[in-house]
NUROKE-917829 format. One line per field, with one value per residue (C-alpha): residue number from 1; residue in three letters; x, y, z. Coordinates in nm, 4 decimals. Example, Ala and Ser with C-alpha at 12.3 -4.5 7.8 and 13.67 -1.06 7.14 Angstrom:
# residues 2
pos 1,2
code ALA,SER
east 1.2300,1.3670
north -0.4500,-0.1060
up 0.7800,0.7140
//
This chain:
# residues 214
pos 1,2,3,4,5,6,7,8,9,10,11,12,13,14,15,16,17,18,19,20,21,22,23,24,25,26,27,28,29,30,31,32,33,34,35,36,37,38,39,40,41,42,43,44,45,46,47,48,49,50,51,52,53,54,55,56,57,58,59,60,61,62,63,64,65,66,67,68,69,70,71,72,73,74,75,76,77,78,79,80,81,82,83,84,85,86,87,88,89,90,91,92,93,94,95,96,97,98,99,100,101,102,103,104,105,106,107,108,109,110,111,112,113,114,115,116,117,118,119,120,121,122,123,124,125,126,127,128,129,130,131,132,133,134,135,136,137,138,139,140,141,142,143,144,145,146,147,148,149,150,151,152,153,154,155,156,157,158,159,160,161,162,163,164,165,166,167,168,169,170,171,172,173,174,175,176,177,178,179,180,181,182,183,184,185,186,187,188,189,190,191,192,193,194,195,196,197,198,199,200,201,202,203,204,205,206,207,208,209,210,211,212,213,214
code MET,THR,PRO,ALA,ASP,VAL,ILE,THR,GLU,VAL,ARG,LYS,LEU,ILE,ASN,ASP,THR,ARG,ALA,PRO,GLN,ARG,TYR,SER,ASP,ALA,GLU,LEU,LEU,GLY,PHE,VAL,ASN,GLN,THR,LEU,LYS,ARG,MET,ALA,MET,SER,ARG,PRO,ASP,LEU,PHE,LEU,GLU,VAL,GLY,ASP,LEU,SER,THR,THR,PRO,ASP,THR,THR,VAL,GLN,SER,MET,PRO,ALA,ASP,SER,ILE,ARG,LEU,VAL,GLU,ILE,PHE,SER,VAL,LYS,GLY,GLY,ASN,THR,ILE,THR,GLU,VAL,ASP,ARG,GLU,VAL,PHE,ASP,GLN,THR,TYR,PRO,GLY,TRP,ARG,SER,GLU,ALA,ALA,GLY,ALA,PRO,VAL,ASN,PHE,MET,ARG,HIS,VAL,ARG,ASN,PRO,ASN,VAL,TYR,PHE,LEU,TYR,PRO,ALA,PRO,GLU,ALA,GLY,VAL,ILE,LEU,THR,ALA,GLU,TYR,ALA,LYS,VAL,PRO,THR,ASP,TYR,GLY,LEU,SER,ASP,SER,ILE,THR,ALA,PRO,ILE,ASP,ALA,TYR,PHE,PRO,THR,VAL,VAL,ASP,GLY,ALA,VAL,TYR,LEU,ALA,GLU,SER,VAL,ASP,ASP,GLU,HIS,VAL,ASN,SER,GLY,ARG,ALA,LYS,LEU,PHE,PHE,ASP,THR,PHE,THR,GLN,GLY,MET,GLY,LEU,ALA,LEU,GLY,SER,ARG,GLU,LEU,THR,ASP,SER,GLU,GLU,ALA,GLY,LEU,ASP,PRO,ARG,ARG,ILE,SER
east 0.0001,0.1373,-0.0179,-0.0715,-0.2952,-0.5172,-0.5362,-0.6631,-0.9449,-1.0085,-1.0469,-1.3060,-1.5042,-1.5084,-1.5870,-1.2557,-1.0996,-1.1400,-0.9727,-0.9778,-0.9491,-1.0774,-0.7728,-0.3820,-0.2164,-0.0067,-0.3403,-0.4550,-0.1183,-0.1583,-0.5070,-0.3414,-0.0478,-0.2885,-0.5146,-0.2214,-0.1615,-0.5132,-0.5115,-0.1923,-0.3387,-0.6324,-0.4913,-0.1327,-0.1324,-0.1314,0.1839,0.4215,0.7971,1.0582,1.4017,1.7021,1.6582,1.9460,1.9692,2.1191,2.3762,2.4007,2.0229,1.7523,1.4719,1.4841,1.2832,1.1821,1.2667,1.0866,0.8840,0.7266,0.3600,0.4269,0.6287,0.4985,0.7684,1.1264,1.2726,1.6379,1.9954,2.1067,2.3131,2.2938,2.0537,1.6874,1.5020,1.1976,0.8947,0.8409,0.6069,0.7715,0.5699,0.6585,1.0271,1.0351,0.8958,1.0653,1.4107,1.4165,1.7985,1.7740,1.8035,2.1624,2.3145,2.6092,2.5452,2.5518,2.3595,1.9781,1.7977,1.4284,1.2178,0.9281,0.6827,0.5790,0.2052,0.1374,0.3881,0.3856,0.7020,0.9148,1.0281,1.2921,1.5645,1.7354,2.0371,2.0911,2.2401,2.6167,2.7577,2.6593,2.3853,2.1339,1.8053,1.5742,1.2366,0.8773,0.6998,0.4219,0.5800,0.4419,0.4139,0.6448,0.5163,0.4957,0.5727,0.3283,0.5170,0.6471,0.5444,0.3266,0.4958,0.2116,-0.0646,-0.0997,-0.2604,-0.5644,-0.6470,-0.6201,-1.0221,-1.0080,-0.7070,-0.9139,-1.2208,-1.0269,-0.9071,-1.2075,-1.3704,-1.0993,-1.1474,-1.5067,-1.5062,-1.3406,-1.6659,-1.9616,-2.1847,-2.0864,-2.0539,-2.4205,-2.5516,-2.3903,-2.1555,-1.8446,-1.9775,-2.0724,-1.7072,-1.6032,-1.8247,-1.6934,-1.3461,-1.3735,-1.5947,-1.2942,-1.0387,-1.2636,-1.3608,-1.0233,-1.0645,-1.3715,-1.2215,-0.9351,-1.1515,-1.1924,-0.8164,-0.6187,-0.8254,-0.8174,-1.1430,-1.3173,-1.1425,-1.2609,-1.6047,-1.8366,-2.0926,-1.8152,-1.7772,-2.1512
north -0.0026,0.3454,0.6838,0.7048,0.3960,0.5357,0.8594,0.6831,0.5245,0.8626,1.0483,0.7808,0.8431,1.2067,1.2176,1.4017,1.2133,1.4546,1.7786,2.0273,1.8392,1.9881,1.8506,1.8384,1.5030,1.7112,1.7899,1.4520,1.3225,1.5602,1.3971,1.0384,1.1513,1.3105,0.9865,0.7437,0.9620,0.9838,0.5929,0.5683,0.7616,0.5669,0.2449,0.2573,-0.1239,-0.0924,0.0739,-0.1459,-0.1582,-0.3947,-0.2674,-0.1248,0.1268,0.3519,0.4220,0.7120,0.5942,0.5940,0.6899,0.4943,0.7334,0.6741,0.8176,0.6624,0.8246,1.1361,0.8946,0.6791,0.7052,0.4507,0.1840,-0.1681,-0.4205,-0.4490,-0.7741,-0.7902,-0.6125,-0.6344,-0.9457,-1.0080,-1.0783,-1.0918,-0.8050,-0.8690,-0.6291,-0.5559,-0.3087,0.0031,0.0645,-0.2879,-0.2308,0.0780,-0.0859,-0.3917,-0.2530,0.1405,0.1862,0.0052,0.3684,0.4440,0.0855,0.1098,0.1059,-0.2271,-0.4431,-0.3840,-0.6684,-0.5231,-0.2684,-0.0631,0.1609,0.4912,0.4773,0.8478,0.8939,0.6163,0.7129,0.7226,0.3910,0.2908,0.0583,-0.1464,-0.1096,0.1991,0.1138,0.1529,0.3444,0.1688,-0.0510,-0.0962,-0.2728,-0.4922,-0.3473,-0.3132,0.0186,0.2083,0.4442,0.7605,0.6839,0.9082,1.1307,0.9585,1.0387,0.9529,0.6313,0.5252,0.1865,0.2514,0.0321,0.0206,-0.0489,-0.3674,-0.3701,-0.5119,-0.1657,-0.0142,0.0539,0.2219,0.4605,0.5323,0.6111,0.8517,1.0430,1.0563,1.2015,1.4880,1.5688,1.5987,1.7810,2.0700,2.1277,2.2395,2.0635,1.7424,1.8564,1.9342,1.6480,1.4248,1.2555,1.3478,1.1807,0.8950,0.8190,0.9188,0.6813,0.3887,0.5036,0.4561,0.1149,-0.0136,0.0831,-0.1262,-0.4369,-0.5712,-0.5434,-0.7369,-1.0268,-1.0637,-1.2944,-1.5414,-1.5216,-1.4756,-1.7168,-2.0677,-2.1116,-1.9070,-2.1296,-2.4501,-2.3841,-2.3349,-2.1281,-1.8616,-1.8063,-1.8656
up 0.0067,-0.1049,-0.0605,-0.4412,-0.3895,-0.1470,-0.3365,-0.6390,-0.4245,-0.2702,-0.5856,-0.6986,-0.3870,-0.3811,-0.7675,-0.8403,-1.1137,-1.4278,-1.4486,-1.3268,-0.9942,-0.6534,-0.4943,-0.5653,-0.4985,-0.2381,-0.0597,-0.0523,0.0501,0.3379,0.4273,0.4027,0.6493,0.8923,0.8731,0.9500,1.2616,1.3828,1.3661,1.5486,1.8208,1.8244,1.7825,1.8572,1.8697,1.4790,1.4867,1.6725,1.6177,1.7713,1.7594,1.9383,2.2207,2.3386,2.7073,2.9162,3.1357,3.5185,3.5694,3.6475,3.4925,3.1014,2.8146,2.4977,2.1282,2.0021,1.7753,2.0309,2.1464,2.4147,2.5447,2.5151,2.6098,2.6833,2.6042,2.6975,2.6827,2.3141,2.3063,2.6754,2.9627,2.9563,3.1165,3.3643,3.4328,3.7957,3.9684,4.0874,4.4243,4.5174,4.4188,4.6350,4.9406,4.9447,4.8226,4.8778,4.7874,4.4325,4.2666,4.4434,4.3205,4.0929,3.7205,3.5155,3.2827,3.3914,3.4751,3.5532,3.4217,3.5591,3.3872,3.4778,3.5428,3.4535,3.1319,2.8963,2.7389,3.0592,3.2243,3.4832,3.4811,3.7518,3.7938,3.5922,3.2612,3.2173,2.8983,2.5747,2.6842,2.4127,2.5004,2.2503,2.2848,2.1242,2.1224,1.9181,1.6959,1.5254,1.1574,0.9397,0.6748,0.3530,0.0115,-0.3050,-0.3783,-0.0416,0.1005,0.4175,0.6584,0.9352,0.9498,0.7437,0.4091,0.5474,0.6843,0.3271,0.3287,0.6608,0.5469,0.2401,0.4713,0.6754,0.3927,0.2274,0.5736,0.5992,0.2261,0.2593,0.5768,0.3997,0.1955,0.3833,0.1431,0.2376,0.6051,0.5929,0.3915,0.6400,0.3892,0.5747,0.9074,0.7056,0.6053,0.9746,1.1046,0.8508,0.9470,1.3646,1.2660,1.0564,1.3346,1.5897,1.4155,1.4608,1.8325,1.8239,1.6483,1.8997,2.1208,1.7956,1.6961,2.0180,2.2718,2.2736,2.4345,2.1397,1.8693,2.0425,2.1534,1.8457,2.0833,2.0971,1.7325,1.6321
//
């Protein structure tokens, strides 16, 4: 899926295929990129990435990269030991001096319950520690012919619906007629459908019990 593919379908739905066109490719590309960012805020699980995560040495408090929506999981020190998640409140109560220990290879991480882009490591990492982690990533601004890496191609109709909604929202006629809202509704429904299907695909009971899938 590329923005150009999306724009082709958008032009069909807004009846903008013949010259002179109401919207330039650049304007519709902006709508596509806006749609992807709206999707990322509503469904960050569609924009997950596993990769290297740099750390700040000699401090237990760590921040996610600027393109992070939220931390999902930390798996290990790259090329080293695994890292286990623990509860910071419990850790504080049972081992109050953990923050002052010498830096080394972290063995535990803790979430910041009020900030999804801040986390804690125990012990504080020494210089050069890289983690293997998963986080929801803000989608980049794509060019017309770039391949959209997230969400997967199955969400192509949803991206189209979102871009059509933005295009139609510019026109008072389509706002007043309800056409813009129609595409907004299908856009939000498209993002929610996959959540409802998880019980069928991710649960053993749902997969084995016909009563759960009838």
